[in-house]
C-alpha positions in Angstrom: 47.2 65.5 58.9 44.3 64.5 56.8 41.6 66.2 58.9 43.6 69.5 58.7 43.9 69.2 54.9 40.1 68.8 54.6 39.6 72.2 56.0 42.6 73.8 54.2 44.8 73.9 57.3 48.2 72.7 56.0 50.8 75.0 57.4 54.5 74.8 58.1 55.6 75.1 61.8 55.9 78.9 62.3 59.4 80.3 63.1 58.4 83.8 64.2 55.6 85.4 66.2 54.3 87.0 63.0 54.1 83.6 61.2 52.4 82.1 64.3 49.8 84.9 64.3 49.1 84.5 60.6 48.7 80.7 61.1 46.2 81.3 63.9 44.2 83.8 61.9 44.1 81.3 59.0 42.9 78.5 61.2 40.2 80.7 62.8 39.0 81.8 59.4 39.0 78.3 58.0 37.2 76.9 61.0 34.8 80.0 61.2 35.6 80.4 64.9 33.6 83.2 66.6 35.5 83.2 69.9 38.4 85.6 70.7 41.8 84.1 70.2 45.0 84.7 72.0 48.2 83.5 70.4 51.1 82.3 72.6 54.5 83.8 71.9 56.9 81.9 69.8 58.7 80.9 73.0 55.5 79.0 74.2 55.6 80.5 77.7 51.9 80.2 78.2 51.8 76.6 76.8 54.5 75.5 79.1 53.0 77.3 82.2 49.6 75.7 81.6 50.7 72.3 80.3 48.4 72.8 77.4 49.9 70.0 75.2 48.2 68.0 73.7 44.9 69.4 75.0 43.8 71.0 78.2 40.7 73.0 79.1 40.8 76.0 81.4 38.1 78.3 82.6 39.4 81.7 83.7 37.0 83.8 85.8 36.4 87.6 85.4 39.1 88.3 87.9 41.7 86.4 85.9 41.8 83.4 88.3 41.7 79.8 87.2 38.1 78.6 87.9 38.6 75.2 86.2 41.6 73.2 85.2 41.0 70.1 83.2 43.2 67.1 83.0 45.8 66.6 80.2 44.4 65.3 77.0 43.3 63.2 75.4 42.1 61.2 78.4 41.8 64.1 80.8 39.9 66.2 78.2 36.3 66.4 79.7 34.3 69.2 78.1 31.2 68.4 80.2 33.2 69.1 83.4 34.2 72.5 81.9 30.5 73.1 81.1 29.4 72.3 84.6 32.1 74.6 86.0 31.0 77.4 83.7 27.4 77.0 84.8 28.3 77.0 88.5 30.5 80.1 88.0 27.7 82.0 86.2 25.2 81.0 88.9 27.5 82.2 91.6 28.0 85.5 89.8 24.3 85.9 89.4 23.7 85.1 93.1 26.3 87.7 94.3 24.8 90.4 92.0 21.3 90.0 93.3 20.2 93.1 95.3 20.0 92.5 99.0 16.5 92.7 100.5 15.6 92.8 104.1 12.6 91.1 105.6 9.6 93.3 106.1 10.7 95.8 103.4 8.0 97.0 101.2 7.9 97.6 97.5 6.9 101.2 96.9 5.5 100.3 93.5 3.1 97.9 95.1 1.9 100.5 97.6 0.6 102.8 94.8 -3.2 102.9 94.4 -4.9 103.3 91.1 
């Protein structure tokens, strides 16, 4: 593929888990990816389970649950939907972490007199 060759990603299909991992590392280095990478086993169990071919976006929450599942690519590939889901997930996390306050409670710091 010409676009791969421009960024020096021209690799044979890996036949072992070690070859697959080396290919993934090479791609990440060539593309200067800063995100963590998980490599599916040579048996493609995760790819089949999540129907990741050709493209699919998932958002996994901190508890390991699927918070967003995009449609199959290329027509179901909608990064803005993923972005919206991520924003909503982060807002929900922030809301649930806010300290509970009761009405009529006082702030001891504001009661101090200089």
